[in-house]
SERO-4910 file (N, C-alpha, C, O; in steps of 0.05 Angstrom, whole numbers):
BEGIN
 pado doro    nc1    nc2    nc3   cac1   cac2   cac3    cc1    cc2    cc3    oc1    oc2    oc3
  Met    A  -1183   -692    773  -1202   -694    751  -1224   -713    758  -1219   -736    766
  His    A  -1249   -705    755  -1271   -722    761  -1273   -745    742  -1270   -742    717
  Arg    A  -1278   -769    752  -1282   -792    735  -1311   -793    726  -1330   -794    742
  Arg    A  -1315   -793    700  -1342   -793    688  -1350   -822    684  -1335   -838    672
  Cys    A  -1373   -828    692  -1384   -855    688  -1412   -853    676  -1431   -849    690
  Ile    A  -1413   -855    650  -1438   -852    636  -1447   -878    624  -1432   -890    607
  Val    A  -1469   -888    632  -1479   -913    621  -1505   -907    606  -1523   -895    617
  Leu    A  -1506   -915    581  -1528   -909    563  -1544   -934    557  -1533   -956    555
  Ala    A  -1569   -930    553  -1586   -952    544  -1602   -943    519  -1618   -925    521
  Leu    A  -1597   -956    497  -1612   -952    473  -1634   -973    473  -1628   -997    470
  Leu    A  -1659   -964    476  -1681   -983    480  -1688   -997    454  -1689   -985    433
  Ala    A  -1695  -1023    456  -1702  -1039    433  -1732  -1042    431  -1747  -1034    449
  Val    A  -1741  -1055    410  -1769  -1059    406  -1782  -1074    429  -1805  -1070    435
  Ala    A  -1767  -1091    442  -1777  -1107    464  -1786  -1090    487  -1800  -1099    505
  Leu    A  -1778  -1064    488  -1785  -1047    510  -1812  -1035    508  -1822  -1023    527
  Leu    A  -1825  -1039    485  -1852  -1028    482  -1871  -1041    501  -1872  -1066    504
  Ala    A  -1887  -1025    515  -1907  -1036    534  -1934  -1039    521  -1939  -1026    501
  Pro    A  -1950  -1057    531  -1977  -1060    520  -1992  -1034    521  -1990  -1019    540
  Ala    A  -2008  -1029    499  -2023  -1004    497  -2041  -1000    521  -2045   -977    529
  Gly    A  -2053  -1021    532  -2072  -1017    553  -2061  -1020    581  -2076  -1022    600
  Ala    A  -2034  -1019    583  -2022  -1023    609  -2030  -1001    628  -2032   -977    621
  Arg    A  -2035  -1008    654  -2041   -989    674  -2015   -981    688  -1995   -996    686
  Ala    A  -2015   -958    701  -1990   -949    715  -1980   -970    734  -1956   -974    737
  Ala    A  -2000   -984    748  -1992  -1004    767  -1978  -1028    754  -1964  -1043    767
  Asp    A  -1982  -1031    728  -1970  -1053    713  -1942  -1047    702  -1928  -1064    692
  Cys    A  -1933  -1022    705  -1907  -1013    694  -1885  -1021    714  -1878  -1005    731
  Gln    A  -1875  -1045    711  -1854  -1054    729  -1829  -1036    727  -1821  -1029    705
  Gly    A  -1818  -1030    749  -1794  -1013    750  -1800   -984    750  -1781   -967    749
  Ala    A  -1825   -976    752  -1833   -947    750  -1821   -932    774  -1817   -907    772
  Asp    A  -1817   -945    796  -1807   -931    820  -1778   -937    826  -1768   -931    848
  Ala    A  -1764   -949    807  -1736   -956    812  -1718   -933    805  -1723   -919    785
  Val    A  -1697   -929    821  -1677   -909    815  -1658   -920    794  -1648   -942    797
  Pro    A  -1653   -905    772  -1635   -915    751  -1607   -923    761  -1596   -909    777
  Ala    A  -1598   -945    752  -1571   -955    759  -1560   -970    735  -1575   -976    716
  Ala    A  -1534   -977    736  -1521   -990    714  -1534  -1016    707  -1533  -1025    683
  Asp    A  -1546  -1030    727  -1556  -1057    722  -1586  -1058    716  -1597  -1079    714
  Asn    A  -1600  -1034    714  -1629  -1035    710  -1639  -1017    688  -1663  -1011    686
  Leu    A  -1621  -1007    671  -1629   -987    651  -1650   -998    632  -1668   -983    625
  Pro    A  -1648  -1023    623  -1670  -1032    605  -1697  -1031    618  -1717  -1024    606
  Ala    A  -1698  -1039    644  -1724  -1038    659  -1733  -1009    662  -1757  -1004    661
  Ile    A  -1715   -991    667  -1722   -962    670  -1734   -952    644  -1754   -938    644
  Gly    A  -1722   -959    621  -1732   -950    596  -1760   -962    590  -1777   -948    580
  Gln    A  -1763   -987    596  -1789  -1001    592  -1810   -987    609  -1832   -983    599
  Ala    A  -1804   -981    634  -1824   -969    651  -1831   -941    642  -1854   -933    643
  Thr    A  -1811   -926    632  -1817   -899    622  -1836   -899    599  -1855   -884    598
  Leu    A  -1831   -917    580  -1848   -919    557  -1876   -929    564  -1896   -920    554
  Cys    A  -1876   -948    583  -1902   -959    592  -1919   -937    605  -1943   -935    599
  Leu    A  -1906   -920    622  -1921   -898    635  -1931   -878    614  -1953   -868    617
  Ile    A  -1915   -871    594  -1923   -852    574  -1947   -863    558  -1966   -849    554
  Asn    A  -1945   -888    550  -1967   -900    535  -1991   -904    552  -2014   -903    542
  Glu    A  -1988   -909    578  -2011   -911    595  -2026   -885    596  -2051   -885    596
  Gln    A  -2012   -862    597  -2025   -836    597  -2041   -832    571  -2063   -821    572
  Arg    A  -2029   -840    549  -2043   -837    524  -2067   -855    521  -2088   -847    513
  Ser    A  -2063   -880    529  -2085   -900    527  -2109   -892    544  -2132   -897    536
  Ala    A  -2104   -881    567  -2126   -873    585  -2143   -851    573  -2166   -847    582
  Arg    A  -2133   -838    553  -2148   -816    540  -2156   -824    511  -2164   -807    495
  Gly    A  -2152   -849    505  -2160   -858    478  -2141   -850    456  -2149   -849    433
  Ile    A  -2116   -844    463  -2096   -836    443  -2079   -860    437  -2071   -874    455
  Arg    A  -2073   -864    412  -2057   -888    405  -2029   -888    418  -2017   -867    422
  Ser    A  -2020   -911    424  -1994   -914    437  -1972   -907    417  -1975   -910    392
  Leu    A  -1950   -898    427  -1926   -892    411  -1910   -917    406  -1907   -934    424
  Arg    A  -1899   -920    383  -1882   -943    377  -1853   -933    376  -1847   -910    368
  Leu    A  -1835   -951    383  -1807   -944    384  -1795   -941    356  -1801   -958    339
  Asn    A  -1780   -921    352  -1766   -917    326  -1736   -916    332  -1726   -901    349
  Ala    A  -1721   -933    318  -1692   -936    324  -1676   -911    319  -1658   -904    334
  Arg    A  -1684   -896    298  -1669   -871    292  -1674   -850    313  -1656   -835    321
  Leu    A  -1699   -848    321  -1705   -829    343  -1690   -838    368  -1680   -821    383
  Gly    A  -1689   -864    373  -1674   -874    396  -1645   -867    395  -1633   -860    415
  Asn    A  -1633   -870    371  -1604   -862    369  -1600   -833    376  -1580   -826    389
  Ala    A  -1618   -816    366  -1615   -787    372  -1619   -782    402  -1605   -766    413
  Ser    A  -1638   -795    414  -1645   -790    442  -1622   -799    460  -1614   -784    478
  Val    A  -1612   -823    456  -1591   -833    474  -1565   -816    471  -1551   -811    490
  Ser    A  -1559   -809    446  -1535   -793    441  -1537   -765    455  -1518   -755    465
  Tyr    A  -1562   -755    455  -1565   -728    467  -1563   -729    497  -1552   -711    510
  Ser    A  -1575   -749    509  -1572   -752    538  -1543   -754    546  -1534   -742    565
  Gln    A  -1528   -770    531  -1499   -773    535  -1485   -746    533  -1468   -739    549
  Arg    A  -1493   -731    513  -1479   -706    508  -1485   -685    530  -1467   -671    538
  Met    A  -1510   -685    540  -1516   -666    561  -1500   -671    586  -1492   -653    600
  Val    A  -1497   -697    593  -1481   -704    616  -1451   -698    612  -1438   -686    629
  Ala    A  -1441   -707    589  -1412   -704    584  -1404   -674    582  -1382   -667    591
  Gln    A  -1421   -658    570  -1414   -630    565  -1427   -611    586  -1424   -586    584
  Ala    A  -1441   -622    605  -1452   -606    628  -1470   -583    618  -1465   -560    626
  Phe    A  -1490   -589    601  -1509   -569    594  -1537   -581    593  -1539   -606    592
  Phe    A  -1558   -565    595  -1585   -575    595  -1602   -556    578  -1611   -535    588
  Asp    A  -1606   -564    553  -1621   -547    535  -1627   -563    510  -1615   -584    506
  His    A  -1647   -554    494  -1653   -568    470  -1633   -561    448  -1631   -574    427
  Gln    A  -1618   -540    452  -1597   -532    433  -1570   -537    445  -1564   -527    467
  Ala    A  -1554   -552    432  -1527   -559    442  -1509   -534    442  -1515   -515    429
  Pro    A  -1487   -535    457  -1469   -513    458  -1459   -504    431  -1452   -480    427
  Asp    A  -1457   -522    412  -1448   -515    385  -1470   -504    367  -1466   -499    343
  Gly    A  -1494   -502    378  -1517   -491    363  -1534   -512    350  -1554   -505    337
  Thr    A  -1527   -537    352  -1543   -558    339  -1571   -560    352  -1573   -561    376
  Thr    A  -1591   -561    335  -1619   -562    344  -1630   -591    342  -1618   -608    330
  Leu    A  -1654   -594    352  -1668   -620    350  -1671   -628    321  -1666   -651    313
  Val    A  -1680   -609    304  -1685   -615    276  -1659   -624    263  -1659   -643    247
  Gln    A  -1637   -611    269  -1611   -619    258  -1602   -646    268  -1591   -662    252
  Arg    A  -1607   -652    293  -1600   -678    304  -1616   -701    291  -1605   -722    285
  Leu    A  -1642   -696    287  -1659   -717    275  -1653   -720    245  -1657   -741    234
  Thr    A  -1643   -699    233  -1634   -701    205  -1609   -717    203  -1605   -733    185
  Ser    A  -1590   -712    222  -1564   -726    221  -1567   -756    225  -1550   -771    215
  Val    A  -1587   -765    239  -1591   -794    243  -1609   -806    222  -1614   -830    222
  Gly    A  -1618   -790    203  -1634   -800    181  -1663   -802    185  -1678   -813    169
  Tyr    A  -1673   -791    208  -1702   -792    213  -1716   -771    195  -1737   -777    183
  Leu    A  -1706   -747    194  -1716   -727    176  -1699   -728    151  -1675   -725    152
  Asp    A  -1712   -732    128  -1698   -736    103  -1703   -715     82  -1699   -720     58
  Gly    A  -1712   -692     90  -1717   -671     71  -1746   -670     61  -1753   -652     46
  Gly    A  -1763   -688     71  -1791   -687     63  -1805   -663     76  -1794   -651     95
  Asp    A  -1828   -656     65  -1841   -632     74  -1861   -635     97  -1868   -616    110
  Asp    A  -1870   -659    101  -1892   -664    120  -1882   -680    144  -1878   -704    141
  Trp    A  -1877   -667    166  -1868   -682    190  -1873   -665    215  -1876   -640    213
  Val    A  -1875   -678    237  -1878   -665    263  -1859   -678    282  -1859   -703    284
  Val    A  -1844   -662    297  -1826   -674    317  -1828   -657    343  -1837   -634    342
  Gly    A  -1819   -669    364  -1819   -656    390  -1800   -669    409  -1790   -691    403
  Glu    A  -1794   -657    431  -1775   -668    450  -1781   -659    478  -1787   -636    483
  Asn    A  -1779   -678    497  -1779   -672    526  -1752   -681    536  -1743   -703    530
  Ile    A  -1740   -665    553  -1715   -674    567  -1719   -669    596  -1734   -652    605
  Gly    A  -1704   -684    612  -1706   -681    641  -1684   -695    655  -1672   -714    644
  Trp    A  -1678   -686    679  -1658   -700    695  -1667   -700    724  -1681   -681    733
  Gly    A  -1660   -720    739  -1667   -721    767  -1647   -737    783  -1630   -751    771
  Gln    A  -1648   -733    809  -1629   -747    827  -1645   -761    849  -1666   -751    857
  Gly    A  -1634   -784    858  -1648   -798    879  -1676   -807    870  -1680   -815    847
  Pro    A  -1696   -805    888  -1723   -813    881  -1736   -797    859  -1756   -806    847
  Leu    A  -1726   -773    852  -1737   -757    831  -1725   -765    803  -1731   -753    783
  Ser    A  -1709   -786    803  -1698   -796    778  -1713   -821    768  -1706   -831    746
  Thr    A  -1733   -830    782  -1747   -854    774  -1765   -848    750  -1772   -825    745
  Pro    A  -1773   -868    734  -1791   -863    712  -1817   -850    720  -1826   -832    707
  Arg    A  -1828   -859    743  -1854   -847    751  -1850   -818    758  -1867   -801    751
  Ala    A  -1829   -811    772  -1824   -783    780  -1820   -766    755  -1831   -744    754
  Met    A  -1806   -776    735  -1800   -760    711  -1826   -757    695  -1832   -734    686
  Val    A  -1841   -778    691  -1866   -776    675  -1886   -758    690  -1900   -743    677
  Asp    A  -1888   -761    717  -1906   -744    732  -1898   -714    729  -1915   -697    726
  Ala    A  -1872   -709    730  -1863   -681    726  -1870   -670    699  -1880   -648    697
  Trp    A  -1867   -687    678  -1874   -678    651  -1905   -674    649  -1914   -654    637
  Met    A  -1920   -692    661  -1949   -689    660  -1960   -665    675  -1982   -656    669
  Asn    A  -1944   -655    693  -1953   -631    708  -1941   -606    697  -1942   -585    710
  Ser    A  -1930   -607    673  -1919   -583    659  -1933   -582    632  -1932   -602    617
  Ala    A  -1945   -560    626  -1962   -558    602  -1949   -567    576  -1960   -582    561
  Gly    A  -1924   -557    571  -1911   -563    546  -1904   -593    544  -1908   -605    522
  His    A  -1894   -604    566  -1887   -633    565  -1912   -650    562  -1912   -670    548
  Arg    A  -1933   -642    576  -1958   -657    575  -1969   -657    546  -1979   -677    536
  Arg    A  -1967   -634    532  -1977   -633    505  -1962   -653    487  -1974   -666    470
  Asn    A  -1936   -655    491  -1920   -674    476  -1929   -702    481  -1933   -718    463
  Ile    A  -1931   -709    507  -1939   -737    514  -1966   -744    504  -1970   -767    496
  Leu    A  -1985   -725    504  -2012   -731    496  -2019   -723    468  -2043   -725    460
  Ser    A  -2000   -714    452  -2006   -706    425  -2012   -729    407  -1997   -748    405
  Gly    A  -2035   -728    394  -2042   -748    374  -2027   -744    348  -2028   -761    330
  Asp    A  -2012   -722    345  -1996   -718    321  -1972   -737    319  -1963   -743    298
  Tyr    A  -1963   -747    343  -1939   -764    343  -1947   -793    341  -1968   -801    353
  Ala    A  -1931   -809    328  -1936   -837    325  -1912   -853    335  -1914   -877    341
  Glu    A  -1888   -841    337  -1864   -855    344  -1849   -840    366  -1853   -817    371
  Ile    A  -1831   -855    379  -1816   -843    401  -1788   -856    402  -1784   -879    395
  Gly    A  -1769   -840    411  -1742   -851    418  -1737   -844    447  -1743   -822    456
  Leu    A  -1726   -863    461  -1720   -859    490  -1690   -862    494  -1678   -882    487
  Gly    A  -1678   -842    507  -1650   -843    513  -1645   -837    542  -1655   -817    553
  Leu    A  -1630   -854    556  -1625   -851    584  -1595   -853    590  -1582   -871    580
  Ala    A  -1585   -834    605  -1557   -835    613  -1554   -831    643  -1569   -815    655
  Leu    A  -1537   -846    656  -1531   -842    684  -1515   -817    687  -1497   -811    670
  Gly    A  -1521   -801    707  -1508   -775    711  -1527   -753    701  -1546   -758    687
  Thr    A  -1521   -729    709  -1537   -706    702  -1518   -683    692  -1494   -685    694
  Pro    A  -1530   -662    680  -1513   -640    672  -1498   -627    695  -1478   -612    690
  Glu    A  -1507   -631    719  -1494   -619    742  -1476   -639    758  -1459   -630    774
  Ser    A  -1479   -664    753  -1462   -684    766  -1461   -709    749  -1482   -722    743
  Ser    A  -1437   -716    740  -1434   -740    723  -1435   -766    739  -1434   -788    727
  Thr    A  -1436   -764    765  -1434   -788    782  -1460   -794    797  -1461   -814    812
  Trp    A  -1481   -778    794  -1505   -782    809  -1529   -773    794  -1529   -751    782
  Gly    A  -1550   -790    793  -1574   -782    779  -1576   -794    752  -1560   -811    744
  Ala    A  -1597   -785    737  -1601   -795    710  -1613   -773    693  -1628   -756    702
  Thr    A  -1606   -774    667  -1616   -755    647  -1632   -769    626  -1624   -789    615
  Tyr    A  -1656   -759    621  -1675   -771    602  -1678   -753    577  -1679   -728    580
  Thr    A  -1681   -765    554  -1689   -751    530  -1710   -768    516  -1707   -792    512
  Thr    A  -1733   -756    510  -1753   -769    494  -1758   -753    469  -1767   -729    470
  Asp    A  -1753   -764    446  -1758   -751    420  -1782   -763    407  -1785   -788    405
  Phe    A  -1801   -746    400  -1826   -754    388  -1826   -747    358  -1814   -728    350
  Gly    A  -1841   -763    342  -1842   -757    314  -1865   -770    299  -1877   -789    309
  Arg    A  -1871   -760    276  -1889   -772    257  -1882   -764    229  -1878   -740    223
  Lys    A  -1880   -783    211  -1876   -778    183  -1895   -796    167  -1894   -820    170
  Pro    A  -1912   -785    151  -1930   -802    134  -1913   -815    112  -1891   -805    106
  Pro    A  -1924   -835     99  -1910   -847     76  -1904   -826     55  -1919   -807     52
  Lys    A  -1882   -829     42  -1873   -809     22  -1895   -803      1  -1898   -781     -7
  Lys    A  -1909   -824     -7  -1929   -820    -28  -1952   -803    -18  -1968   -793    -34
  Arg    A  -1955   -799      8  -1977   -783     19  -1968   -756     28  -1985   -740     38
  Arg    A  -1943   -749     26  -1933   -723     35  -1943   -701     17  -1945   -704     -7
  Arg    A  -1948   -678     29  -1956   -655     15  -1933   -637      8  -1912   -639     21
  Ala    A  -1936   -620    -11  -1914   -602    -20  -1908   -582      2  -1885   -575      7
  Ile    A  -1929   -572     15  -1925   -553     37  -1940   -563     60  -1964   -569     58
  Ala    A  -1927   -565     83  -1941   -576    106  -1929   -565    132  -1910   -549    131
  Arg    A  -1940   -573    153  -1932   -563    179  -1905   -575    186  -1900   -598    182
  Thr    A  -1888   -558    197  -1862   -568    207  -1860   -562    236  -1879   -554    249
  Ala    A  -1837   -568    247  -1833   -565    276  -1826   -536    284  -1811   -523    270
  Cys    A  -1838   -527    305  -1832   -501    317  -1823   -506    345  -1831   -526    358
  Val    A  -1806   -489    355  -1797   -491    383  -1813   -474    401  -1817   -450    395
  Arg    A  -1822   -485    423  -1835   -469    443  -1827   -482    469  -1839   -501    479
  Ser    A  -1805   -472    481  -1793   -485    504  -1804   -475    530  -1813   -452    532
  Ala    A  -1803   -492    550  -1812   -485    577  -1794   -499    596  -1787   -522    592
  Ser    A  -1786   -487    618  -1769   -500    637  -1779   -496    665  -1791   -475    671
  Thr    A  -1775   -515    682  -1781   -513    710  -1759   -526    726  -1747   -546    717
  Arg    A  -1754   -517    749  -1735   -529    767  -1746   -529    795  -1760   -511    803
  Gly    A  -1740   -550    810  -1750   -551    837  -1730   -567    854  -1714   -583    842
  Ser    A  -1729   -564    879  -1711   -579    896  -1725   -589    921  -1742   -575    932
  His    A  -1718   -612    929  -1728   -624    954  -1704   -636    968  -1693   -656    959
  Ala    A  -1697   -624    990  -1674   -634   1006  -1649   -637    987  -1640   -617    975
  Arg    A  -1639   -661    985  -1615   -665    969  -1622   -672    940  -1603   -677    924
  Phe    A  -1647   -673    933  -1655   -683    907  -1665   -660    889  -1678   -642    899
  Thr    A  -1658   -661    864  -1665   -641    845  -1676   -653    820  -1667   -674    811
  Val    A  -1696   -640    809  -1707   -649    783  -1708   -625    765  -1715   -603    773
  Ala    A  -1702   -629    740  -1703   -607    720  -1715   -619    695  -1707   -641    687
  Ile    A  -1733   -604    683  -1746   -614    658  -1748   -592    638  -1750   -568    645
  Leu    A  -1747   -599    613  -1749   -579    592  -1763   -592    568  -1758   -615    562
  Ser    A  -1781   -577    555  -1796   -588    533  -1790   -575    507  -1780   -552    506
  Tyr    A  -1795   -590    486  -1791   -579    458  -1816   -589    443  -1813   -607    426
  Pro    A  -1839   -577    448  -1863   -586    433  -1864   -571    407  -1852   -549    403
  His    A  -1879   -582    388  -1884   -568    363  -1908   -550    366  -1924   -554    384
  Ser    A  -1911   -531    349  -1935   -515    347  -1941   -512    317  -1924   -515    300
  Gly    A  -1966   -506    311  -1974   -505    283  -1960   -482    269  -1959   -460    278
  Cys    A  -1948   -488    246  -1935   -468    230  -1932   -480    202  -1935   -504    198
  Ser    A  -1927   -463    183  -1924   -472    155  -1895   -467    146  -1881   -450    156
  Gly    A  -1887   -482    126  -1861   -478    114  -1844   -502    118  -1852   -522    130
  Arg    A  -1819   -501    107  -1802   -524    107  -1781   -523    129  -1768   -543    135
  Arg    A  -1777   -500    142  -1756   -497    162  -1769   -494    190  -1790   -482    193
  Ala    A  -1755   -505    209  -1764   -501    237  -1759   -472    245  -1739   -460    237
  Gln    A  -1776   -462    262  -1773   -435    273  -1769   -438    303  -1781   -455    316
  Gln    A  -1752   -422    314  -1745   -424    342  -1752   -398    357  -1746   -376    347
  Ser    A  -1765   -401    380  -1770   -379    397  -1750   -379    420  -1737   -400    425
  Ser    A  -1748   -357    435  -1729   -357    457  -1739   -374    479  -1763   -376    484
  Arg    A  -1720   -387    493  -1727   -405    515  -1735   -389    539  -1722   -369    546
  Ser    A  -1756   -397    552  -1764   -383    576  -1744   -388    598  -1731   -409    599
  Ser    A  -1742   -369    617  -1723   -372    638  -1733   -392    659  -1757   -397    661
  Ser    A  -1715   -404    673  -1722   -424    693  -1736   -411    716  -1730   -388    724
  Arg    A  -1755   -426    728  -1769   -417    752  -1760   -434    774  -1761   -459    773
  His    A  -1750   -422    796  -1740   -438    819  -1762   -443    839  -1757   -456    859
***
């Protein structure tokens, strides 16, 4: 029986990087995730994401504890249950996960999204993961969307294909206006997934996005996930 070793980091407010940080200022951006550096890995990932936004005049994302709880739990689950998708094997969706942690509370006006990814060796670093997302249209839209104001970052050692090597990332994005400003009917989250896979020697990276698209109504709508491209 394989011994599973999953180390999770739930990022705290202290991990937020300065809005104007440059990629060169993101310490730990090229570090391979390990049990003793997960806080630095999380800080670097957020720094790189906010650097991409700041370079385009988009406000930085602030950390939200409930989104973080959902993100770290989902990274853990993908490693433990050996799957890689925005929908868990029991059918649980992003919207259901964010509702269960109390981020979505039944209000009508909200936008959420999700990027997930895993990598091994040098492709598991924060820079490699953010670069992969930025070079994929769906993930890029999530990172650069002005609709989002908050983010949760979840990191687990191990991947859906190996619990002993690599790292799995989940980034959950969201925005909820104050309750007094919510409209009776507003845009909700829609699923439009995209996946890519690539391999380089012994290293593999896989990424999957869950961006929102404009739609009306109170329930999320889901489209079929595109097949992986090798």
